[in-house]
Each structure stands twice: as structure tokens, then as C-alpha cells.
C-alpha positions in Angstrom: 0.0 0.0 0.0 2.9 2.3 0.8 4.2 2.3 -2.8 0.7 2.7 -4.2 0.0 5.7 -2.1 3.3 7.3 -3.1 2.7 6.6 -6.8 -0.8 8.1 -6.6 0.3 11.2 -4.6 3.2 11.8 -7.1 0.9 11.4 -10.1 -1.7 13.8 -8.6 1.0 16.4 -7.7 2.6 16.1 -11.2 -0.8 16.5 -13.0 -1.6 19.6 -10.8 1.8 21.0 -11.7 1.3 20.4 -15.5 -2.1 22.2 -15.4 -0.8 25.1 -13.4 2.2 25.3 -15.7 -0.1 25.5 -18.7 -2.2 28.2 -17.0 1.0 30.2 -16.4 2.1 29.8 -20.0 -1.2 31.2 -21.2 -0.6 34.6 -19.7 0.8 37.4 -21.8 3.2 38.6 -19.1 4.8 35.1 -19.2 4.8 35.1 -23.0 6.5 38.4 -23.0 9.2 37.2 -20.7 10.0 34.2 -22.8 9.4 36.2 -26.0 6.5 34.0 -27.2 8.6 30.8 -27.1 6.4 29.1 -24.5 7.6 25.5 -25.2 11.2 26.3 -26.0 14.0 24.6 -24.1 15.0 28.0 -22.6 11.6 28.8 -21.3 10.9 25.3 -19.8 14.3 25.3 -18.1 13.8 28.8 -16.7 10.4 28.1 -15.3 11.3 24.7 -13.8 14.5 26.3 -12.3 12.1 28.5 -10.3 10.3 25.4 -9.1 13.6 23.6 -8.3 14.8 26.6 -6.3 11.7 26.4 -4.1 12.1 22.6 -3.7 15.7 23.0 -2.8 14.9 25.7 -0.2 12.3 23.4 1.3 14.6 20.4 1.4 17.4 22.5 2.9 15.2 23.8 5.6 13.5 20.3 6.1 10.1 21.5 5.0 7.5 19.4 3.1 8.5 19.2 -0.6 4.9 18.3 -1.4 3.5 21.4 0.2 6.2 23.5 -1.4 5.2 22.2 -4.9 1.6 22.8 -4.0 2.4 26.5 -3.2 4.2 26.8 -6.6 1.2 25.3 -8.3 -1.2 27.8 -6.7 1.3 30.6 -7.5 1.5 29.6 -11.1 -2.3 29.3 -11.4 -2.9 32.6 -9.8 -1.2 34.4 -12.7 -3.9 33.0 -15.0 -6.7 34.0 -12.7 -5.7 37.6 -11.8 -6.0 38.9 -15.4 -9.7 38.2 -15.3 -10.0 40.8 -12.6 -12.1 43.8 -13.4 -9.0 45.9 -12.9 -7.5 44.5 -16.1 -10.6 44.2 -18.3 -10.3 46.5 -21.1 -6.6 46.5 -21.2 -6.6 44.6 -24.5 -4.7 41.7 -23.1 -7.7 39.7 -21.8 -8.4 38.3 -25.2 -5.1 36.4 -25.2 -5.9 34.5 -22.0 -7.7 31.2 -21.7 -11.5 31.7 -21.6 -12.7 32.5 -18.1 -14.9 29.4 -17.9 -12.0 27.1 -18.8 -9.7 28.9 -16.4 -12.2 28.3 -13.5 -12.5 24.6 -14.3 -8.7 24.2 -14.6 -8.1 26.0 -11.4 -10.6 23.7 -9.7 -8.7 20.8 -11.2 -5.4 22.0 -9.7 -6.9 22.4 -6.2 -8.6 18.9 -6.3 -5.4 17.2 -7.4 -3.4 19.0 -4.8 -5.9 18.0 -2.1 -5.6 14.3 -3.2 -1.8 14.5 -3.4 -1.4 16.0 0.0 -3.9 13.8 1.7 -2.4 10.6 0.2 1.0 11.8 1.3 -0.4 12.1 4.9 -1.8 8.5 4.6 1.7 7.4 3.6 3.1 8.9 6.7 0.5 7.1 8.8 2.0 3.8 7.5 5.3 4.8 9.2 3.9 6.3 12.4 1.2 3.9 13.5 3.3 0.7 13.7 5.5 2.6 16.1 2.4 3.1 18.3 1.6 -0.6 18.4 -1.2 -0.6 15.7 -1.2 -3.9 13.8 -0.5 -3.8 10.0 -3.8 -5.4 9.1 -5.7 -2.8 11.1 -3.7 0.1 9.6 -4.6 -1.1 6.1 -8.3 -1.4 7.0 -8.4 2.0 8.5 -6.6 3.6 5.6 -8.8 2.0 3.0 -11.8 3.4 4.8 -10.2 6.9 4.9 -9.2 6.7 1.3 -12.7 5.7 0.2 -14.4 8.4 2.3 -12.0 11.1 1.3 -12.3 10.2 -2.4 -16.1 10.3 -2.3 -16.0 13.6 -0.3 -13.7 15.2 -2.9 -15.7 13.9 -5.9 -19.0 15.3 -4.4 -17.4 18.6 -3.5 -15.9 18.9 -7.0 -19.3 18.2 -8.5 -20.9 20.9 -6.4 -18.1 23.3 -7.3 -18.6 22.6 -11.0 -22.3 23.3 -10.6 -21.5 26.6 -8.8 -19.1 27.6 -11.6 -21.8 26.9 -14.2 -24.5 28.7 -12.3 -22.1 31.6 -11.5 -21.5 32.2 -15.2 -25.2 31.8 -15.9 -25.8 34.5 -13.3 -23.1 36.7 -14.8 -24.1 36.3 -18.5 -27.8 36.2 -18.0 -30.4 38.1 -16.0 -30.9 35.3 -13.4 -33.8 35.6 -11.0 -33.2 36.9 -7.4 -34.2 33.5 -6.0 -31.7 31.7 -8.2 -28.9 34.0 -7.1 -29.8 33.6 -3.4 -30.0 29.8 -3.8 -26.5 29.7 -5.5 -25.1 31.9 -2.7 -26.5 29.8 0.0 -25.2 26.6 -1.7 -21.7 28.1 -2.0 -21.8 29.2 1.7 -22.9 25.6 2.6 -20.0 24.1 0.7 -17.5 26.5 2.3 -18.9 25.9 5.8 -18.9 22.1 5.3 -15.3 22.1 4.0 -14.2 24.2 7.0 -16.0 21.8 9.4 -14.5 18.8 7.7 -11.0 20.2 7.7 -11.3 21.3 11.3 -12.5 17.8 12.3 -9.6 16.3 10.5 -7.1 18.5 12.2 -8.5 18.6 15.8 -10.4 15.3 16.2 -8.7 12.7 14.1 -5.1 11.5 14.0 
């Protein structure tokens, strides 16, 4: 199970990095820096050197490399999200970016993959910690299987709700949606946020 968890967490982290890297490459500021040569050897090396420097810093200071790469992914993705701000609309650059709808879905994908990667990494650590506390290997595998199943279902459900909120959000933005529809969407979004906070708080304070 240890090797499977490691493989899945690395795959999820890699996929999140690829998506965030693509989002970064779609931004005109980045394209200007690399002079339009997005997939050139020079631009790829330059960008990944930035990531490598963060990873090296984390390793040197004995910090989590997984969390460091997750921060890099969020940082890269944010450069594709910020241009859709009202402050930049009308600047003439907005047409060069990925459509807003696709950006929202890709950003959600980055977050979901990172959540899976970090959680599976935590499960991998449990395999090292729990035997030292006297927990039997069979019991550890049973507990982790239940945790993996529950967390996967939870993430899938939340992702589905978030996709629905993205779709309804754009419907509200582009169309004259009714007040009741807007209120329903707002309450649903608030419920998702509250539920996630409660779930995360429970995971931190009440479970190992």
C-alpha cells in the first residue's frame, strides 16, 4: 500500500503542476518574458528552475516538498486568474488568455489534485507512524482503506458541487438570473465552504 500511495500522490502532484504550468504559459506577461517561445527549451528550463529553487529551499530547511510544490502550483495558477480581474478588463490583453470558464475549471482541477496528493502523502506517513504506536498492520490497512474511500467520495462530491457553482455563477453573470436563483446559489456556495471548514477542522483537531 505504501508504494501505491506514493505513486498516486506523485501522479496527482505532477498532474496539478502540469495544469498550473499550462495556465502560467497562457498569460501574456509570461509570454512576453519568454518572447513567445512558450515550449522552447529555454523557457521550460527557466520556469522549472524557479520550481527547483523552491524545492531546494524546502529540502534544505527540512520542509515538506509536497506542500512547497503545491504552493508553486497555486502561485503559477494565480497568474492566469488575476488577469480576469475587473481591474485588467479593457486593457486589451484579456483576449489572449484562456477563456474565463476554462480557467475556472482548470483552477478547480489544480486544487482537487493537490488535495488528493497532500492527503495521500499524509496517509503514507501514517504507515510509518502507526506501527511505532503498536497498531497492527492489518488494522492500519483497514483504517486507511476506509479513509481513502471516504476522502475520495468527499472530494468527488465537492468537485461536482463546485462545477455546478461555476456553471451557475457564469449563468448569473451572463444572463439576468432571478433573485431567488442568485440567493440559492449563494447559500449553496456558503454551505459548501462551511462544510469544508467543518470537515478540515474535524480532520485537524479530532482525528489523527
